[in-house]
C-alpha angles and dihedrals in degrees: 000000000000115000113229122218112240118220112236099232123139100234093049092046089051093046090052090063090058135081102263118179129197109209093208138075093205109133089208093057092045091053094047093050090049090052088055087059095247122148114214147144126235123240108166115220119244093203104137097223093223098136115147104251091202090068092066125080094210138016089244090061091050095050092046091054092048091051090048094050093047092053093043092051092055094042094051093043094052091044090053089052091053092251101109106180124223090229138004122198117201128182141175130186130199136171116228119201107183106308092338120101113210118200127165112325115253094210144008089261090051091053092050091049092049094051092045090053092050094048113117094358142093124252138171130243115206126190121188117205127194130186119196128184135164116272116262085233092064143291091274090066125081110280125250111258133191120181131178141156136221125206127200127185115224126192116204127212117241098264128198122233089243092057093045092052092045091051094047089050088064087066089226095120096055099085098037133090109249090015098269138092114218093192094058138026092328090071089083088068093059118089097182147339132219109198137007112359092195087062090062089053091054112274130049099231099196095045092049092048093053093041088056091049091050093045096050092049094051097072 
């Protein structure tokens, strides 16, 4: 395992003495947080992600709400167990192709259809991020919450049916929003990116870092 250099900044040093929880089991998010130098434990959220997409005006609103609900579920569960964390980090990523929101494919056929629809076109990747911490006035008060979203434009190559089926056969697309993994074999499908590449992987590193800095200085 590669050791990551930790920046010697006061707020990060202080945060690394606290009980920080990542409400996600995503290996990509875990790796990105580790690269930021953050120490944390993982408690995956059990939020069902069944929000009605039609109730949201924009995919960014939908993904922000999902991130909020994921973080809240973990925060409230740990609090009820008498293990109130100092900070919970929640995140959710979706691919938006026009008005259509693409999450993880439910089947091989679904993955093939998603990739075929993205072929030769431009889409957006949105990641919502939520930070939750106990109120400075006490754990019985509503928690402090900071939520934001990052959007990245992705241009796909024109991809043949043969290549799509070969890629889906690797099983890599099945646990990824939009049915592709930019950090692995799926990168060959991407012609170009406008914005944060970490966001396409699953967590916008720079945005999260500065959200953490803002959040820890607001106490």
